C-alpha positions, 0 to 999 in steps of 0.5 A, spaced: 288 472 176 287 468 182 290 462 179 296 465 177 297 468 184 296 461 187 301 459 182 306 464 184 305 462 192 306 455 190 313 457 187 315 461 193 313 456 198 318 451 194 323 456 193 323 458 201 323 450 203 331 451 200 332 457 203 330 455 210 336 450 209 341 456 211 342 457 219 338 462 223 342 468 227 340 472 233 338 477 228 333 482 227 330 483 220 325 490 219 321 489 212 317 495 209 314 496 202 310 502 205 315 508 203 321 508 198 326 510 204 326 507 211 320 511 215 321 515 222 319 509 226 324 504 222 330 509 223 329 510 230 328 503 232 334 501 228 338 506 231 336 505 238 337 497 236 344 498 234 345 503 240 342 499 246 344 492 243 350 493 238 351 485 238 345 484 235 345 484 228 339 489 225 338 488 217 333 493 214 329 491 207 325 497 204 322 497 197 315 499 195 312 494 190 314 498 183 315 493 178 316 486 176 323 486 179 320 486 186 320 479 185 328 479 186 327 483 192 322 478 195 328 473 194 331 477 199 326 478 204 325 470 204 332 469 205 333 474 211 326 471 214 329 464 214 335 466 217 333 471 222 330 470 229 325 476 230 322 479 223 319 486 224 314 489 219 310 495 218 305 493 214 302 487 210 308 483 207 307 477 202 313 473 204 312 473 212 304 471 211 304 466 206 310 462 208 311 457 213 317 459 218 322 456 222 320 454 229 323 460 233 322 465 228 318 471 232 314 476 227 312 482 230 307 487 226 309 494 228 303 497 223 305 504 220 299 507 223 298 509 231 290 508 230 285 505 225 280 511 224 278 507 217 277 500 216 282 495 213 284 488 212 279 483 214 274 489 215 274 491 208 273 484 205 268 485 199 268 492 199 271 496 193 277 499 197 278 492 200 281 485 197 276 479 195 275 473 201 278 469 195 284 473 195 285 474 202 286 467 203 290 466 197 295 471 200 294 469 207 293 476 209 296 478 215 297 471 218 303 468 222 304 474 226 306 473 234 305 479 236 302 486 233 304 492 237 298 498 239 297 504 243 291 503 246 285 498 248 280 501 244 286 501 238 287 494 240 280 492 239 280 495 232 287 492 230 284 485 232 278 486 227 283 488 221 288 483 222 283 478 224 287 476 231 286 474 238 287 479 243 293 475 246 297 477 241 297 485 242 303 488 246 301 495 248 307 500 245 307 507 241 311 508 235 317 511 235 314 517 231 310 519 238 316 521 241 319 524 235 313 529 234 314 531 242 322 533 241 322 540 244 327 543 239 325 551 239 331 553 234 329 548 229 322 549 230 323 557 229 328 556 223 323 551 219 317 555 221 321 561 218 323 557 212 315 556 211 312 563 212 318 568 213 316 573 218 308 572 216 305 573 223 299 568 221 297 562 225 300 556 221 294 551 219 297 544 217 292 540 212 294 533 212 288 529 208 289 521 208 291 517 202 285 516 197 288 512 192 289 517 186 283 520 187 283 528 188 283 531 194 279 537 195 283 543 197 279 548 193 273 548 198 278 549 204 282 554 201 276 559 199 273 558 206 279 559 210 280 566 213 287 568 209 288 574 214 289 569 220 291 563 217 297 560 213 295 554 210 300 548 208 298 542 205 301 536 206 298 530 201 300 523 200 305 523 195 301 519 190 295 523 191 292 529 187 290 536 189 284 539 186 287 546 187 292 549 191 299 546 189 302 553 191 300 551 198 303 544 198 310 543 203 315 538 200 321 540 204 318 537 211 315 531 213 308 530 216 311 529 223 315 535 222 310 539 220 306 537 226 311 540 231 311 547 228 304 548 226 299 551 230 293 547 228 292 541 224 286 539 219 285 532 217 280 527 216 281 519 216 288 519 218 291 517 224 295 523 224 289 526 228 290 521 234 298 522 233 297 530 234 293 529 239 299 528 244 301 535 242 295 538 245 294 543 239 287 544 236 285 538 231 279 539 226 276 534 221 274 535 214 270 530 211 267 532 206 266 525 202 265 521 208 259 518 206 263 516 200 268 513 204 264 509 209 261 506 203 268 504 199 273 503 205 269 504 212 270 507 218 272 505 225 272 512 228 266 517 225 269 524 227 262 527 226 260 523 232 267 523 236 269 530 235 263 534 234 264 541 234 271 541 230 269 536 224 264 538 218 263 536 211 263 543 209 269 547 209 265 554 210 262 551 216 269 548 219 272 555 217 267 558 222 268 553 227 276 555 227 274 562 229 270 559 236 274 557 242 276 550 242 274 545 246 281 542 249 277 537 254 274 533 248 281 533 245 284 530 252 278 524 252 280 523 245 287 522 246 286 518 252 282 513 248 286 512 243 293 513 246 294 510 253 301 508 253 307 512 254 309 516 249 317 518 251 322 512 249 318 509 244 323 506 240 327 504 247 321 500 249 320 496 243 327 495 242 327 492 249 321 487 247 325 485 241 331 483 245 326 479 250 323 475 244 330 474 241 332 471 248 326 468 249 327 463 243 333 460 246 
């Protein structure tokens, strides 16, 4: 199998040598395979680029690897990488990493997460959830980045390990979603809350577990333990994950970022959502029922049981009891200050300005 990947990479490099004959433009290419449609980060950044810098062409290519026809999409990626002066990614892009690019091409990694709660990239080599060292070398995993965006020094340290990069490549900016979730739109929030709950007067609790690669997410234990007279639970699982129970609690109408704006409390686990939600000042809890297994298979950079004691538990009943106690907001503030140090207003504008600097800096 590894030999097949080597052959495929060799073919890509040969094709790319021809594609590089096309001239380079003052263009920004934004590439993603994280979702089937542009994320809120990509949408806001693109809107901002087109408003602030209308003379700069901005092309967005978004597609998940869903079938062998993705090969043709990669050819499109190769063309736009070769002919754009700035390339922005929000995840690992094969074409961006395995190919040798023109001088004057700047590649910016705008990672799809504001934190590195769980280990990733080079941290997971050899682990069940990661790749082998040989495969990482064949695919030149996370190579060719000129800059990596991150929201704090602590997160930057972890990004350096996951991407295997030098700290000099770090640029401190927040993702556009951080600005989005802080929007004060009382009418919209009231309407969304009413659509979810009707005239229910209970507290709205969002449970947003991290991606577990198709494994069943334990919702049953949490549902049974939670005080149903006081709390109304809404679950937002990853689209590719399954719940062991509680499908009637799943909310399809709103995104995780939108639900953060309307809920009263948040329950998560190893997701960066907890870090992002910390800027809202709402109570955040960590339900880590499978933490031992998760550490063995994937690994953690941040252990909620240690960093957020008093609001983290392996047990649903214990967590439910914690939710009845006064919340430690000082602990939450320390957590927020550690992992998000950058300004969280106008994040898209700041990144757009940085991209424009990169375009001019290549002149």
